[in-house]
C-alpha positions as CSV (number, residue, x, y, z in Angstrom):
1,M,159.6,83.4,86.5
2,S,161.9,80.3,87.7
3,G,159.7,78.1,90.2
4,G,156.9,80.0,89.5
5,L,154.0,77.3,89.7
6,S,151.6,79.7,88.1
7,F,153.8,79.9,84.8
8,R,155.1,76.3,85.0
9,R,153.0,73.4,82.9
10,G,151.8,75.4,80.0
11,V,151.0,79.0,81.4
12,T,153.1,81.7,79.6
13,R,154.1,84.9,81.0
14,R,153.1,86.8,77.7
15,G,149.9,84.7,77.2
16,F,148.8,85.7,81.0
17,L,149.8,89.3,80.5
18,T,147.8,89.7,77.1
19,V,144.5,88.6,79.2
20,A,145.1,90.2,82.1
21,V,145.4,93.8,81.0
22,S,142.8,93.5,78.1
23,A,140.2,92.0,80.5
24,I,141.1,93.7,83.8
25,V,141.8,97.0,82.6
26,A,138.8,97.1,80.2
27,G,136.9,98.3,83.1
28,V,138.7,100.9,84.0
29,V,139.0,102.6,80.7
30,A,135.2,102.7,81.3
31,G,135.6,104.8,84.3
32,V,134.4,101.9,86.3
33,G,137.2,99.8,86.9
34,A,138.5,99.1,90.4
35,Y,139.8,95.4,91.9
36,Y,136.8,96.5,94.5
37,A,134.5,97.7,91.8
38,G,134.1,101.1,92.2
39,T,131.2,103.4,90.9
40,L,131.5,107.2,89.7
41,S,129.1,109.8,91.0
42,A,129.0,113.7,90.4
43,P,130.8,115.8,93.2
44,A,128.7,117.7,95.4
45,A,127.6,121.1,94.4
46,V,128.8,123.3,97.9
47,T,131.3,122.9,100.4
48,R,130.8,122.4,104.0
49,E,132.8,121.4,107.1
50,V,130.9,118.6,109.4
51,T,131.4,116.4,112.0
52,K,130.7,112.8,111.3
53,T,130.5,109.9,113.7
54,I,131.7,106.6,112.4
55,E,130.5,103.5,113.7
56,R,131.4,100.0,113.4
57,T,129.0,97.5,114.6
58,T,130.5,93.9,114.9
59,T,130.8,92.1,118.2
60,A,131.1,95.6,119.7
61,T,130.0,98.8,118.7
62,V,132.8,101.3,118.0
63,T,132.4,105.2,117.2
64,K,135.1,107.5,115.9
65,T,134.6,111.1,115.5
66,V,136.7,113.0,112.8
67,T,136.3,116.6,111.0
68,V,135.9,115.9,107.2
69,T,135.2,117.5,103.9
70,T,132.4,116.3,102.1
71,A,132.1,118.8,98.8
72,T,134.1,120.1,96.2
73,P,136.1,123.0,97.6
74,T,136.7,126.7,96.1
75,A,140.3,126.9,96.1
76,P,143.2,129.5,95.3
77,A,145.0,129.4,92.1
78,T,148.5,128.8,94.0
79,T,149.6,127.7,96.9
80,A,150.9,129.5,99.8
81,P,154.3,129.8,100.9
82,R,155.3,126.8,103.1
83,A,156.8,127.4,106.5
84,E,159.3,124.6,107.9
85,K,157.9,124.4,111.4
86,E,156.0,121.0,110.4
87,V,155.6,118.4,108.0
88,I,152.2,118.6,106.6
89,I,150.6,115.8,105.1
90,G,147.5,115.0,103.1
91,Q,145.2,112.2,103.4
92,V,142.0,111.3,101.2
93,T,140.3,108.2,102.3
94,S,136.8,106.6,102.6
95,L,135.2,107.2,105.9
96,T,131.6,106.3,104.6
97,G,130.4,105.0,101.4
98,M,130.9,101.6,100.0
99,F,134.5,101.4,100.6
100,S,134.7,102.6,104.2
101,G,135.7,99.1,105.4
102,F,139.0,99.7,103.6
103,G,139.2,103.5,103.8
104,Y,138.8,103.6,107.7
105,G,141.8,100.9,108.2
106,Y,143.8,103.2,105.7
107,Y,143.1,106.2,108.2
108,W,143.5,104.4,111.2
109,G,147.1,103.1,109.8
110,V,148.3,106.3,109.0
111,Q,147.2,108.0,112.4
112,K,149.3,105.6,114.3
113,A,152.1,106.2,112.2
114,V,152.2,109.7,112.7
115,E,151.8,109.0,116.3
116,D,154.9,106.7,116.1
117,I,157.2,109.2,114.3
118,N,156.0,112.1,116.6
119,K,157.0,110.4,119.6
120,L,160.7,110.4,118.2
121,G,160.6,114.2,117.8
122,G,159.2,114.2,114.1
123,L,160.9,113.5,110.8
124,K,164.4,114.3,110.3
125,V,164.6,117.3,107.6
126,G,167.9,118.3,106.8
127,D,169.6,119.0,110.3
128,K,166.4,119.4,112.5
129,R,163.5,117.2,113.2
130,L,159.8,118.3,112.5
131,P,156.4,117.2,113.8
132,V,154.1,115.6,111.4
133,R,150.4,116.7,111.0
134,V,148.1,115.0,108.7
135,V,144.8,116.5,107.2
136,V,142.3,113.8,106.4
137,Y,139.2,114.4,104.2
138,D,136.5,111.6,103.5
139,D,135.8,111.1,99.8
140,E,132.7,109.5,100.8
141,S,133.9,106.3,98.1
142,D,133.2,109.1,95.5
143,P,136.0,109.4,92.9
144,G,134.9,113.1,92.0
145,K,135.2,113.9,95.7
146,A,138.3,112.0,95.9
147,A,139.6,114.2,93.1
148,S,138.5,117.8,94.4
149,L,139.5,117.0,98.0
150,T,143.1,116.2,97.0
151,T,143.0,119.5,95.2
152,K,141.9,121.4,98.2
153,L,144.8,119.5,100.3
154,I,147.4,120.9,97.7
155,L,146.0,124.6,97.2
156,V,144.6,125.3,100.4
157,D,145.9,122.9,103.2
158,N,149.6,123.3,101.3
159,V,150.6,119.6,101.8
160,V,153.8,118.2,100.9
161,A,152.4,115.0,100.1
162,V,149.1,113.3,99.9
163,I,148.3,109.6,101.1
164,G,145.6,108.1,98.6
165,H,143.2,105.3,98.6
166,G,143.8,101.9,97.5
167,V,140.9,101.6,95.3
168,P,142.0,102.3,91.5
169,S,138.8,104.2,90.9
170,L,139.8,106.8,93.8
171,A,143.6,106.7,93.1
172,I,143.6,107.4,89.5
173,P,141.8,110.6,89.8
174,E,143.8,111.7,92.8
175,G,146.9,110.7,91.1
176,T,145.8,113.1,88.0
177,V,145.5,116.1,90.5
178,C,148.6,115.3,92.1
179,D,150.7,115.4,88.7
180,R,149.2,118.3,87.8
181,Y,150.1,120.1,90.9
182,K,153.6,118.3,90.8
183,V,152.7,117.1,94.3
184,P,153.8,113.3,95.2
185,L,150.8,110.9,96.0
186,I,151.3,107.6,97.5
187,H,148.9,105.0,97.9
188,G,148.9,101.3,99.0
189,S,146.9,97.9,99.0
190,T,146.5,98.8,95.2
191,P,146.0,96.1,92.4
192,F,148.9,97.0,89.8
193,E,147.5,96.3,86.9
194,P,144.3,98.2,86.7
195,W,145.9,101.2,88.5
196,Y,148.8,101.4,85.8
197,E,146.7,101.2,83.0
198,G,144.9,104.4,84.2
199,A,147.8,106.1,85.6
200,K,150.5,105.3,83.2
201,G,152.7,108.3,82.2
202,T,152.0,110.2,85.5
203,K,155.4,111.2,87.0
204,Y,153.8,112.0,90.6
205,D,151.9,108.6,91.3
206,W,153.3,106.1,93.4
207,C,152.0,102.7,94.4
208,L,152.5,100.2,97.2
209,S,150.9,97.5,95.0
210,F,150.2,93.9,94.9
211,R,150.1,92.3,91.4
212,I,147.5,90.4,89.7
213,G,149.3,88.2,87.4
214,T,152.4,90.8,86.0
215,P,155.5,89.2,86.6
216,V,158.1,91.7,88.6
217,P,160.8,92.5,85.8
218,E,164.2,91.7,85.5
219,G,166.9,93.7,87.2
220,D,164.6,94.1,90.5
221,P,165.4,91.8,93.6
222,R,161.8,90.3,93.5
223,H,162.3,89.0,90.1
224,G,161.6,85.4,89.6
225,K,160.6,84.7,93.3
226,V,157.3,82.6,93.6
227,G,154.7,84.6,95.7
228,Y,154.5,88.2,94.1
229,T,151.5,87.7,92.0
230,I,148.0,86.6,93.2
231,A,148.2,84.2,90.5
232,D,151.6,82.5,91.9
233,S,150.0,82.1,95.6
234,L,146.5,81.0,94.2
235,F,148.2,78.3,91.9
236,H,150.7,77.3,94.5
237,F,147.9,76.8,97.2
238,T,145.5,75.1,94.8
239,D,148.1,72.7,93.8
240,M,148.9,71.4,97.0
241,F,145.8,69.7,97.2
242,A,144.6,69.0,93.7
243,D,145.7,65.5,93.6
244,Q,143.0,64.8,96.7
245,T,140.3,66.0,94.5
246,N,138.9,65.4,90.9
247,R,140.4,68.9,89.4
248,K,137.2,70.3,88.5
249,V,136.8,73.9,89.4
250,A,133.9,75.9,89.8
251,V,134.2,79.5,89.0
252,L,132.1,82.5,90.2
253,A,132.2,85.9,89.9
254,S,130.1,89.0,89.8
255,G,129.3,90.7,86.6
256,D,130.8,94.2,87.6
257,A,134.1,95.3,86.2
258,D,136.2,93.6,88.7
259,G,134.3,90.5,88.6
260,T,134.2,90.3,84.9
261,G,138.1,90.8,84.5
262,W,139.1,88.6,87.0
263,Y,136.7,86.0,85.6
264,A,138.0,86.2,82.5
265,V,141.8,86.3,83.6
266,F,141.6,83.3,85.9
267,S,139.5,81.2,84.3
268,K,141.9,81.3,81.2
269,L,144.8,80.6,83.5
270,L,143.0,77.5,84.6
271,K,142.6,76.2,80.9
272,E,145.9,76.8,79.9
273,S,147.7,75.6,83.1
274,G,146.7,72.0,81.7
275,R,146.1,70.7,84.9
276,Y,142.4,71.5,85.8
277,D,139.2,71.6,84.4
278,P,136.9,74.6,84.9
279,Y,133.7,74.3,84.4
280,R,131.5,75.9,81.0
281,V,133.9,79.1,81.5
282,D,133.8,79.4,77.7
283,E,130.2,80.1,78.2
284,N,130.9,82.6,81.1
285,F,128.9,80.1,83.2
286,G,128.9,81.0,87.3
287,L,129.3,84.9,85.8
288,Y,126.3,86.5,87.5
289,P,124.8,89.6,87.4
290,L,125.0,91.6,90.7
291,G,121.7,91.8,92.4
292,T,121.3,88.0,92.1
293,T,119.5,86.2,95.2
294,D,118.7,83.0,93.9
295,F,122.1,80.9,92.9
296,S,120.2,77.6,93.2
297,S,120.3,76.6,89.2
298,I,124.3,77.3,89.3
299,I,125.0,75.3,92.4
300,L,122.7,72.5,91.4
301,E,124.5,72.3,88.0
302,W,128.0,72.5,90.1
303,K,127.0,69.9,92.2
304,A,125.6,67.9,89.2
305,A,129.2,68.1,87.5
306,K,131.1,67.0,90.7
307,C,133.3,70.2,90.6
308,Q,135.1,69.8,94.1
309,I,137.1,73.1,94.0
310,L,135.7,76.9,94.0
311,W,137.4,80.0,92.9
312,A,135.5,83.2,93.3
313,N,135.8,87.0,93.2
314,L,132.4,88.8,94.3
315,P,131.0,91.1,97.0
316,A,130.9,89.9,100.1
317,P,126.9,90.1,100.7
318,D,126.6,88.2,97.5
319,F,128.8,85.1,98.7
320,G,127.1,85.1,102.1
321,I,124.0,84.3,100.0
322,F,125.6,81.9,97.6
323,W,127.2,80.3,100.5
324,R,124.2,79.8,102.5
325,Q,122.3,78.4,99.7
326,A,125.4,76.1,98.3
327,H,125.1,74.5,101.7
328,S,121.5,74.0,102.0
329,L,121.4,72.8,98.6
330,G,124.0,70.0,99.3
331,W,127.1,71.3,97.6
332,V,130.2,72.1,99.7
333,P,133.7,71.8,97.3
334,K,136.7,70.6,99.2
335,L,138.5,73.9,98.5
336,A,137.2,77.3,98.2
337,W,139.3,80.6,97.3
338,I,136.9,83.7,97.7
339,G,138.6,87.0,96.4
340,R,137.4,90.4,97.5
341,A,134.8,88.9,99.5
342,S,136.4,87.4,102.5
343,M,138.9,90.2,103.3
344,V,137.6,92.2,106.0
345,Y,136.3,91.0,109.4
346,E,133.0,92.5,109.5
347,D,131.7,91.5,106.3
348,V,133.0,87.6,107.2
349,V,131.0,87.5,110.4
350,A,127.9,89.0,108.6
351,W,127.7,85.6,106.7
352,G,126.5,84.1,109.8
353,G,127.2,80.6,111.5
354,D,130.3,78.7,110.4
355,L,130.2,79.6,107.0
356,P,133.7,81.6,107.1
357,W,135.7,78.3,108.3
358,G,138.2,77.4,106.2
359,I,137.5,80.1,103.3
360,A,140.7,80.9,101.7
361,D,142.2,84.5,100.4
362,E,145.0,86.3,99.6
363,D,147.2,88.2,102.4
364,F,149.6,91.3,102.0
365,W,149.7,91.8,105.7
366,N,149.2,89.9,109.2
367,P,150.2,90.5,112.9
368,C,152.5,88.0,112.6
369,Y,154.7,89.7,110.4
370,P,158.2,90.4,111.4
371,F,159.5,93.7,109.4
372,P,159.8,96.6,111.7
373,G,157.8,99.7,112.0
374,I,158.9,103.1,113.2
375,G,160.4,103.5,116.8
376,G,160.0,100.0,117.6
377,R,156.7,99.3,116.5
378,T,155.7,96.0,115.7
379,S,153.1,94.2,113.2
380,A,151.5,92.6,116.4
381,S,151.8,95.8,118.7
382,L,149.5,97.6,116.1
383,A,147.1,94.6,115.9
384,D,147.0,94.8,119.9
385,E,146.0,98.7,119.8
386,W,143.5,97.9,117.3
387,Y,141.8,95.3,119.6
388,K,142.0,97.3,122.9
389,E,140.2,99.9,120.9
390,K,137.7,97.9,118.9
391,G,137.3,94.6,120.4
392,T,137.9,92.7,116.9
393,P,141.0,91.5,115.1
394,V,142.5,94.4,113.2
395,N,141.8,95.3,109.6
396,T,144.3,94.6,107.3
397,A,144.2,97.8,105.6
398,V,145.9,99.2,108.6
399,G,148.9,97.4,107.7
400,F,149.2,96.9,104.2
401,G,147.4,100.6,103.4
402,G,147.4,103.3,106.0
403,Y,150.9,102.4,107.8
404,R,153.1,101.2,105.1
405,C,152.1,104.2,103.0
406,A,153.1,106.5,105.7
407,Q,156.2,104.7,106.8
408,V,157.4,104.7,103.0
409,L,156.4,108.3,102.6
410,F,158.5,109.2,105.9
411,A,161.4,107.6,104.3
412,A,161.3,109.5,101.0
413,I,160.8,113.0,102.9
414,E,164.1,112.1,105.2
415,K,166.0,110.9,102.4
416,A,165.0,114.3,100.3
417,G,166.1,116.3,103.6
418,S,163.5,119.1,102.1
419,L,159.9,119.8,102.3
420,D,159.7,120.7,98.7
421,P,157.3,118.5,97.0
422,Q,159.5,117.8,93.8
423,A,162.2,116.9,96.2
424,I,160.4,114.1,98.0
425,N,159.1,113.1,94.7
426,G,162.6,112.7,93.0
427,A,163.7,110.7,96.4
428,F,161.1,107.8,95.8
429,L,162.4,107.1,92.6
430,D,165.7,105.4,94.3
431,L,164.5,104.8,97.5
432,E,165.0,101.5,99.2
433,T,163.5,100.9,102.5
434,T,161.6,98.8,104.8
435,S,157.8,98.7,106.1
436,L,155.8,96.6,108.0
437,C,155.0,94.5,104.9
438,G,158.5,94.1,104.1
439,Y,161.0,94.9,101.3
440,E,160.0,98.0,99.6
441,K,161.4,99.6,96.2
442,F,160.0,101.2,93.3
443,I,160.4,100.0,89.7
444,P,161.2,102.8,87.9
445,E,159.5,102.0,84.8
446,T,156.3,101.6,86.5
447,H,156.3,103.8,89.8
448,D,155.1,100.6,92.0
449,S,156.6,98.6,94.8
450,P,155.2,95.1,94.6
451,C,154.6,93.2,98.0
452,A,154.8,89.4,98.5
453,I,151.4,87.6,98.4
454,N,150.5,84.9,101.2
455,L,147.2,82.5,101.6
456,I,145.1,82.6,104.5
457,Q,142.0,80.7,105.5
458,W,139.7,81.9,108.1
459,V,140.0,79.5,111.1
460,K,137.7,79.5,114.2
461,T,139.1,80.4,117.6
462,D,138.1,80.5,121.3
463,K,138.6,84.2,121.4
464,P,135.9,86.5,121.8
465,W,136.1,87.4,118.2
466,V,135.9,83.9,117.1
467,W,137.3,84.4,113.6
468,E,140.8,85.0,112.5
469,R,142.8,85.1,109.1
470,Q,145.4,82.6,109.8
471,I,148.5,82.0,107.2
472,V,148.8,78.8,105.7
473,W,151.2,79.5,102.7
474,A,153.7,82.0,103.1
475,A,155.7,83.7,100.1
476,L,158.5,84.8,102.1
477,P,160.8,82.6,104.5
478,E,160.9,85.5,107.1
479,I,156.8,85.3,107.3
480,P,155.5,82.5,109.5
481,V,153.1,80.0,108.6
482,T,150.5,80.2,111.3
483,T,148.5,77.3,111.1
484,K,148.0,74.0,109.0
485,P,145.9,74.1,106.1
486,I,142.2,73.3,106.3
487,F,141.4,70.7,103.6
488,P,138.9,69.7,103.0
489,L,136.4,72.2,104.1
490,P,134.6,71.5,106.9
491,G,131.1,70.2,105.9
492,C,132.5,69.0,102.6
493,T,130.1,67.2,100.6
494,F,132.3,65.1,98.7
495,T,134.4,62.0,100.1
């Protein structure tokens, strides 16, 4: 990868791919793998329709009521004839359960995309425009229900395509169902490596991905460009300040499938880079069991070793506990990149005080993005609508998950010029378009369209919601850097 900092100075592509696939994918094969650490539970035994009130309490309480299905459906063996009076699309997402923070963002983004296309008269299918209707079911963050509700969308609701979840433990069973019935599935904000290992060989599963470390292959316009893997972006950001640190890195991760795989990959990358000193990673130091509430022994050892950089991947509540203890014990590094825990505003605010200040994370979509939406929609206007409804900064899953999926799916349906699911599926193969996240083109061999990955830091503002994700390093020249990097972290205990 020409110019790719994560593969310069001793880190090879082949070496990265070997450890990335073996470590991260191990959890998926075991049935629990997901970049966001999913769990499996049995599907419910009965079917019932309910109306649920989804509440989100942050600086304001917002209530959204939707009709959802929460159990395994009884479905006919074949689909009903499809009348071309409207375009019926299905969505299975998590409005409740552990993934609801992301799932509600996916849901809301799809709703806005449908509103936008219907304002134009609907989708252009052949020589006429048809209105779009989306049928949404809540999978309750349960992979078994995700599969059964996908089946219901296809066999009962007669959808032409399904928008799925970004979490691999949910997307993979959805893709298996769609492949069986030959109805296309599209899902976004999905980590490529764990998803692809579980979905490899499917013909109807399409992923708007982010890549952890696998380079974009030759022949694709994104090949060789810096910023199309998390490894690229993370190393680039850390390298910006490395000479102002002692290059000693504390590596922290939870002992679930996500954290364990991440720890193996990134600790190896740090070592192979030849320019950082990850502390005791050969002994898995910093890889802790879920449920830990006392991190003092880990923190005090990093403090004694004078580790000045922190890389981590863990659930948000765990990081809140850890970070409060680190401050109280007098260890605050110069730089901290925290994956997973720092993605969602509600999670970050829950840490309390000024603890979010300066925390870095990857970023796949931001309200400052310049790429066009549907009918004059912009990323900024989407974020403004969210704020008017919710009173908080926009959930990033709105853009890189929900709206992005719907926008690309609409382009495929119009390209197909038909509501035949197999024709729509074929249109994905050579589709080249633009979404709110930028350039989109599926790689034929892997069925994914990788997005550029920026780096953000949480900054303190004078706005009512206080905390915002601001871009400090952008992967593409079209994407503006919205603030100067914060270095060292506020409260840093090193000079």
